[in-house]
Structures are given as C-alpha cells and as structure tokens.
C-alpha positions in Angstrom: 20.0 20.4 10.0 17.0 22.9 10.7 15.1 21.2 13.4 18.4 21.2 15.4 18.1 24.7 15.4 14.8 24.7 16.8 15.4 22.2 19.6 18.5 24.6 20.5 16.5 27.6 20.8 14.6 26.0 23.0 17.2 24.8 25.2 19.3 28.4 25.2 15.8 29.6 26.2 16.3 32.4 29.0 12.8 32.4 31.3 13.7 36.1 32.4 13.9 37.6 29.0 10.4 38.0 27.6 11.5 38.2 24.3 13.2 34.9 23.8 10.0 32.7 23.7 8.7 34.5 20.4 12.2 34.2 18.8 12.6 30.8 19.6 9.4 30.2 18.4 10.2 32.3 15.0 13.2 30.1 15.0 10.9 26.7 15.0 8.5 28.2 12.2 11.2 28.9 9.9 12.6 25.9 10.3 9.3 23.7 9.9 8.4 25.7 6.9 11.9 25.1 5.3 11.4 24.0 1.7 14.2 21.3 1.8 12.3 19.4 5.0 9.2 19.6 2.7 11.0 18.4 -0.2 12.3 15.3 1.6 8.5 14.7 3.4 6.8 14.9 -0.1 9.3 12.6 -1.9 9.3 9.7 0.9 5.6 9.7 0.6 5.5 9.5 -2.8 8.1 6.7 -2.6 6.4 4.9 0.2 3.0 5.2 -2.2 4.7 3.8 -5.0 5.9 0.7 -3.3 2.8 0.5 -2.0 0.7 0.3 -5.2 3.6 -1.9 -6.5 2.7 -4.6 -3.8 -1.1 -3.9 -3.9 -0.9 -4.2 -7.6 0.4 -8.1 -7.4 -1.9 -8.7 -4.5 -5.0 -7.5 -6.6 -5.7 -4.3 -4.4 -3.8 -1.7 -6.0 -5.7 1.4 -4.7 -5.2 -0.2 -1.1 -1.6 -0.2 -1.5 -1.2 3.1 -3.0 -3.5 4.5 0.4 -1.9 2.2 2.8 1.7 3.0 1.4 1.1 6.7 1.5 -0.5 7.0 4.9 1.6 4.1 6.6 4.7 3.7 4.8 6.5 0.3 5.3 3.4 -0.4 7.9 1.2 0.3 5.3 3.0 -2.2 3.0 2.7 -5.0 5.8 -0.7 -4.1 6.2 -1.9 -4.9 2.2 0.5 -7.9 2.2 -1.4 -9.5 5.1 -4.7 -8.6 3.9 -6.6 -10.6 1.6 -5.9 -11.1 -1.9 -8.4 -9.4 -4.4 -7.5 -11.6 -6.9 -10.2 -14.5 -8.1 -8.7 -17.9 -8.7 -9.8 -20.6 -11.3 -12.0 -23.3 -10.6 -10.2 -25.2 -13.2 -6.7 -24.5 -13.1 -6.5 -22.5 -9.4 -4.4 -20.2 -11.0 -5.0 -16.3 -10.1 -6.9 -13.9 -12.5 -8.0 -10.3 -11.9 -11.4 -9.8 -10.4 -12.9 -8.3 -13.6 -11.8 -11.2 -15.7 -14.4 -12.9 -17.9 -11.8 -15.9 -18.6 -9.0 -17.4 -16.8 -5.5 -15.8 -18.5 -4.1 -19.3 -18.1 -6.3 -21.7 -19.2 -8.9 -19.8 -21.0 -12.3 -21.4 -19.3 -15.3 -18.9 -18.5 -15.1 -18.0 -15.2 -18.6 -17.1 -14.5 -19.6 -20.6 -16.2 -16.8 -22.4 -14.3 -17.9 -21.1 -10.8 -21.5 -21.8 -11.5 -20.7 -25.6 -12.0 -21.6 -27.9 -9.2 -18.8 -30.1 -7.4 -19.9 -33.5 -9.0 -19.9 -32.3 -12.6 -16.1 -31.2 -11.5 -15.5 -34.8 -10.7 -17.2 -36.2 -13.7 -15.4 -34.4 -15.6 -12.1 -35.9 -14.2 -13.6 -39.3 -14.2 -14.3 -38.9 -17.9 -11.0 -38.0 -18.7 -8.9 -41.1 -16.7 -10.2 -44.0 -18.6 -9.8 -47.7 -17.2 
C-alpha cells in the first residue's frame, strides 16, 4: 500500500542527510495524492451515505440519514437509528405516516381532523360501536 511507503520513508530517515526529509515528504505527498486511495475513500463515503439514506428513509428522516451516514459512517447510522422518528402516527389506527401526509395511508382518515378531535370524542366513538 502507498501509505506503507510513507511510513517506511520516515522510519528510515537519516538525521545527518539534509535531503532526506524533503524526499520523505515527497514520498508521503505522492502516497496521499494516489488516485486509487481517493477512489476508495469516495466509494466508502458514498456507500455509507447510501446506507444512511436507507435508514433515514425508514425513520422518516432521509436527509439526516444521508448527512450522518456520509459524515460518520456506521456511527452516523447509529445516530439516525437512535434519534426520534420523523413519522407521524395516525390517531385512529396508530400506524406511521410521512409528515406531509394529509390522510392515513392505512385507514384513510384525515390526519389533521383526527388530530384536532378531543380525547372525549374518540372515547364516544369507541363506545358507540360496542353496543350492549
């Protein structure tokens, strides 16, 4: 690997040779500017961002998942997994919906109207359906 040559160049540095330090620095610069190293780094970052995006999509926070995954990789995935979900719960059926949803995708109830109802009206509706 190219980084090994950089470490070996500094370990073999002769303190009495004035040209040894600049030569070691050139070796390390070549190793850090190696296109293969950058291709791997960019590929791993994009892969981590894609996994973070998928985790964030499920949690209703796709942008946070994308950013945290790209920035911190697996640690960012854990941050998104442990953070509060961005999904809205339906007051009638209790299932998750996207925040911008007007109606529940499971039971079809109007989410804004259902959220505005009082607790008492929800209890009355349950009691009406039971009968004697």
